[in-house]
N, C-alpha and C positions, 0 to 999 in steps of 0.2 A: 106303285111300285110294289107292297107289301103282297097284293094280289096277284102280281104277274109269279110271284118267287113262292106264293101258295103251296101247300104241300095237294089241295086239291087239282089246282091248276098245273101240278107236276103229274098229277094221275090222269087228269083227262087228256093229257097231250102225250102221255104214254100209248091211252086208248087209243087216239087218234092214230099213232102211230101205227098201232097194230091192225085197225080198221083199213087202210089206207094201204099196208102189204097187202091184207087179204085181199082187196078189189085188185090189187095186181096181180096177186095169184088166180084171180077167179079168171080174170079177162087172159092170161096162157093157158085156161082149160086144167089148172093143177090140183085148184081147190073148188070145192063146190060152190054156186053162186051162193046159194041158200046159207049156206053157213056164213060166206063173207058178209051178208048181206044182215046175219045174226050178229054176227061182232059189230058191226057199223049200230046194230039197233040196240045192244049190249045197254044194262043200266050202270052209270058211271061208277067206278070203283071208288068204295066208300072208305076215306081215310082212316078213320077207326079201325072198320073189317081189316084194309090192309096193315095197321099197325098190329092188330093182333095177329093176326097170321104170320107174319114178318116174325113176330116171337117164338115161333113154331121153327119156322123154314131158316131162319138167321140170314137171308138172302131176301134182299126186297124185290129184285125181277120175278123170284120164282115166285115168292108171296103173291104178287100181283097178278102175275101169268096164273096160280093158281086159283083166282079169286076171279078174275074174267073169262077162264073156262067153264068154271063151274056156272055161272050166273046164263051160260050159251044151252039150250035145251038138248040140242044134237049137234055135233061135229066141234066139241072144245078140243080137240086133241089138233086142231090144225092151230089153234092159236099160238103164237111166235115162233111159228113153222118156217125154217130157212135160218132163225135169228140167234146171233150170239146177243147177250145181255146189252152190251155196250151199244148192237145197233139200234135198240130202244133209248136206251140213256141217252146217250149223244147226241142224238138226231132229235129227240125231244128237247135237251138242254137246247139245242140250236136253237131252235124255234123260240124258246121261253127268251134266250139272247137277245133275238132280234128284236124281241117288243120291248124287252130293257132296253136298247138302242134306242126303239121310237121313243120312247118313254122320256128318255134322259135326252133325247133331240129335243121334244115339245119344251121341257124345261130351260134348255140353255137357250131354247130361240126365245121364251118369255123372257129370262133376264140380258137377253141380249138388247131387246126393244127398248126395256126397262132404263138399261144403261144408253142407249143409243138417244132416248128421251131427254134425260139428263144430260146431256154431253151439251146439247144443242141448247138447252135451257141456261147453262152456264158456259158457252162457248166466250165470253166476254166477263166473265168473275175473274179480276185478277186475284192473284195468290203468289207467296212466296214461292218458288219452286227452292228444294231441297236436296243436297246430295250428303253421302255420308253423316244426314240428320243435322248437318249446318246448312245455314243460308246458302241460296245459290243463287238463283236469277230470276226476275219475274215471269211466271207462268199463267194458266188461268184452270181453271178447277174444272174446267169443261174440257182442256186436252188432256188432262190427266182421266178424264173419263172415258175421251176417245182411246186412248191409248186401250182401256181394258174392251171396250167394244168389238175392236180389232181381235183382241187376244179372243175373246169368246167366240167369231167369228172363225177364226183357226182352231176353237176347240169343238165347232159345229161341224168342220171339214174332218178332224182327228174324229170323230165319232163315227160320222160318216164312214168312213174306212175301217173304224173297227168291225162297224154292223154287218161290212161285207166282211171282213176277216170271219168272225163267229157265226154267220149264218150258213154255216152249211152243214150238211149232214151224211150220214154213211148205213148203206145196208148190204156190207160188203163180206160179212162173216167174221170168222172167228181169226183170222190174220191177215184179213182185208185181199182174199184172192178170188174174192165169189164162189167160189168150191161148190156152195148148198142154194145160192141164191144168185141169177142173172142181174146184169146191172139194170134191167129195166125196170125192174120192181123198185128197185134204188130212186131211179129218175122220176117214177110215178109217186114214191112218196115224198122225196124231198120238193117238187113240184106243187104236192097237194098243201104241202105246208109253208110252201110259200119261200123256201130257202134254197139256194145251190149245192151241188154234190162236192162232197170232196174229192179232190181230181186222184188220190192215191191215200189209203190210209192203211193204219197196220190192224189191232181190233178196235181201236180207238181213231178219234181226231186226233191230229196233229196239236198238241197243248202251245205250240208259239201263239197260234190263233187267241187261244184265251187269255196268254200273257199280254198282248197285245189291246186287248179288252182291258183288263185290270189297270195295266199301263197308262192307258188312255185317259180312264177314268181317275187314276192317281195323278195327272199332269190336270186335269180337271181339276182337282181338289188341291192342286197347287196354285191354279190360279184363281181360286177361290182365296185361296188363304192372302195371296199376294194382296187382292181388293179389302179385305177384312183386317191384313194386320197397317195399309193405309187408313184405312178410316179410327183404328183403334189410335194410332198415331196420333191423327189431326184431332181427336176428341180427346186426348190428354188434357187437363185443366189449362195447364201453363200457353196450348195453342188454341183450343177450342174454337175450331174453327168447321167440324161437320159435328154432327152429335145424331147417335141411332133416335129415332121418334120412343119417346116415353108416356105411356098410355097414363089415363086417370086410376087412381089407384094402385101402380103399380108402386114398385118400393126396389129402391138400386140395394139395398143395405139394410141384415136385422139390426145393425147395431146404429148406423150411421145413416139420420134422416135427410141428409143433403144428397148423398151420391145418386149420380146415374152413371152408371155404368155400360160397357159396349157387349155386354152379354152374347148378345147376338152373334158378331164378329168373333168375338172368343168363341163362341160354339163352333161357328166355321174353321177357326184354327185348328180347335183340337180335332174336327172330323177328319179334315185335310192329314193329319197325321196317321190315322185309321187307314185310310187310302192310300199312302205310300205302304204300309207294312202289307196289306193284302195285295199290292202289287209284287213285292219281292218275290212272296209266296206262290204268285202267277209263275214266276221265272223259277223257280224252284220245280215246277211241275211241268215244266217241258221236257227235260230227260229221264224218262220213262226205260225199264229196264226191255232191251227187244222187240217185240211187238204189243209189250204191253206189262205193266205192273197197276198193281190198285193205290200207292203211294199217295199221287194225286188225288184222289178220289173223294177221302174224307174231308181233305181240305178244303176239294172246291164247294162241298156242300154249304161249308161256313162262307168264303171268301166269297165266290160267286155273288149269294143273294145279299150277304150284308154290304158289299162294296156296293150294288147296284143301289140298295136301299138308303144307305149313307149317301151318295152322291145325288141322289134324288131331291134327299131333304135337304145338304146343303144346298143345293140349286135354289129351292124353294123359298128358305131362308134366305139368305143373299138377296132373291130379290125383294123380298120384301123388305130388306135392311136396307137398301140402294131407293125402292122406289118412296119409302118416306125420310130418306136421309133427309135431316134437317142442316141447310147449308145456311152457315154467320159469314155472309159477304161481308159486314161491317166489320167484324174481327178479322176478315183477310186483309180488309184494309189498313187495318190498325195495327196488324202484324209487319205488314209490308214495310209502313213506317216508320216500326220499331228497328227496323235495321238500318238507319239512320244514312241511309244511302250506297252503305257497302255492297247491296246486290246491283249496284248499276257499274263495277268497278271494270268490268270487261269491256263496255260500252265506251268507257273515258280510255282506257287504254289502248282500245284501236284507233280513236280521235286523237290520241298522242303521236302514233304511229304514223296517222294520214297525215299530220299535221309536219312530221319529217325525223323524228327521233326513231332510232333504233329502237325495237321490240325490246331489248333487253334493258334500255334507258328508261324506258314508256313504263316496264313493269316496275322495276325498283321506285319510281315517285311514287305511282297508283297504291303500289304495298306500302311502303314507308306512309303515308297519309291516312291509308286503313289501317295500319297496324294501331296506329295514333288515336282513330275514331274509334277501336275495339277497347284497348286499353283507357282511353281519358270519357268516352263516352259521348263523341262528338259527333259533328255531321259531317260525313265526307266532303259533300257538297261542300261548304263551308271552309274546310282544309286545304283544298283543291285552289279555289278562289285566293287565297292568301299566300299561295305555294307560287314562286317568283319562275318557278322551271316551268310552271306549267302556261302555256302560251295559248289558251283556247279563250274566246272568248265568252260571256255572261250570257249568250244566246245558246251559245253551242254547249255550254256548260249545262243549260236547261234541257236542253234539246236531250245532252246525254241520260240525263236524270228521268227521263220519260219513261213509265212503263209500258204504254204502248208502242213503242220503238221495238219492242221485245217479242211482240206480238202480230209483228203488221203483216208477219208472211203465214201464220198457225190457220189460217182459212184456209190453205191447201189441204190439211188433214181432214176439217171437216167436208169439205168439198168431196176426198175422196171416202170418207165415212159414209157423207149422203148416197153415194153410190154405187154399197154393197147391197 
């Protein structure tokens, strides 16, 4: 991703836009064919020379045009013919954004495959489900991972949409009227870059497209943060159900040798905050003055490459975390047992309703015993068996306190996941 957004790649893409434009003009008989060939064969503009020239011109496109034109023995005056700066900048940037999306799609697919594999690996690994941070009902670690996999599948589709949004170019002139360049030139350039034509432009491509990309990347980051936050919580010493892999020689703290901290997940959490900030900048860039101002330009030079690189790194990091995640099934089982049966309360409630009690009466019976179990450290199953108002057989009570009952239909989720 760093290479995609490098200065060398940007200048190479600028040059490709100029070469394709020259070829289109040559086909129309406007530009001499030998000049178009010379532009195609010209040496790539050097980033160092570009920086030196820009220090003189104080205009990046003017500096680029000067250097490219100067590298052609004859016909340099045809370089940039019919263009305005944004014709080249926005169209080249569209090709770079398309490549960026392609890279993020590869990373997202790789993470999906890891999460998918581990979801099936732990399909039957029973654990406590928690809502509001409090014990809720039994679930499985595989089911938790399945929700992540589906979320990544949605992320993938959103990235595909974002790619379609940003992979558009324009060679339509200073205010988008094609006053000095026919649409056929634009079509040739965009086809050569593998992107679509912006159907209607001003001097620039509409920035809602770029905002869509940045918001898609921010939402990707939010998903990664959700995964990271869950790992961080489950690695807490009091829970200890999962743990990031800890390498030989790794140190968790400079002061406390016992520490094994979820630092990679914490990294991803922080990176997601950056991505949300970049998305806000993308939204601010949508409203430009009239046919264009450049208030978006300086911001995009930061947020587009940075957001792309940050998202790429975060995806790679989370893929490694989940691939090597240590899952402590024994601790999950022990934590489930430590609930003293409280997580089975709804199953008892429904059994009492099925026995003929009103829902309110059944709720009050189970809640009374559950609160006593909380306060006195007793087992809910034992309290219910002693309660004269609970007219349930021992066999039925035992079945109410079976984790298998809670997961009996969860296979449908994995059937759906397997079908993706």
